C-alpha positions in Angstrom: -3.5 -10.6 -11.2 -4.9 -8.8 -8.9 -3.1 -8.2 -5.9 -5.6 -8.9 -3.3 -6.0 -12.8 -4.9 -2.7 -13.3 -6.1 -1.8 -12.8 -1.8 -4.7 -15.1 -0.6 -3.5 -17.7 -3.1 -0.2 -17.7 -2.3 -0.9 -17.5 1.5 -3.0 -21.0 1.2 -0.6 -22.4 -1.4 1.3 -22.4 1.8 -0.8 -23.0 4.3 -0.9 -20.3 6.3 -3.4 -18.5 8.4 -4.0 -14.6 8.2 -2.3 -14.2 11.7 0.3 -16.4 10.7 1.2 -14.8 7.3 1.2 -11.2 9.5 3.4 -12.4 12.0 5.7 -13.6 9.6 5.6 -10.5 7.5 6.2 -8.3 10.4 2.5 -6.5 9.4 -0.4 -6.5 11.4 -3.7 -8.7 10.8 -5.5 -5.8 9.7 -3.4 -5.3 7.1 -3.4 -8.5 5.6 -7.2 -8.7 6.0 -7.5 -5.4 4.1 -4.5 -6.4 1.6 -6.4 -9.9 0.5 -9.9 -7.8 0.6 -8.7 -5.8 -1.8 -8.4 -2.2 0.1 -7.1 0.4 -2.6 -4.5 2.3 -0.3 -2.4 0.2 1.1 1.4 1.2 2.0 3.5 -0.4 -0.5 6.7 -0.9 1.8 4.1 -3.0 4.0 2.4 -4.3 1.0 6.5 -5.2 -0.1 7.0 -7.3 3.4 4.2 -9.4 2.7 5.2 -9.9 -1.0 8.6 -11.0 -0.1 7.8 -14.2 1.8 7.1 -15.1 -1.7 9.6 -13.8 -3.6 7.8 -11.2 -5.4 7.7 -7.2 -4.8 5.2 -4.5 -6.5 6.4 -2.8 -9.8 5.0 -1.3 -12.7 2.8 -2.5 -15.0 1.7 -1.5 -18.2 -1.9 -0.4 -18.7 -3.9 -2.1 -21.2 -5.1 0.9 -23.9 -8.7 0.8 -24.9 -8.7 0.0 -29.0 
């Protein structure tokens, strides 16, 4: 699943607004907005701060090989 979609779905599932998520995670509102919009360059430590609220962290994922 795409990270931006994952975070947005998890946030909505626990009925948090973007400002509430930012406050609980200890990151800025702008960061949450950029994360949910799929910005390609984000600090992994901050991404993990957000994901930690949902019991997740960033990790390596194997790429699909074209046949």
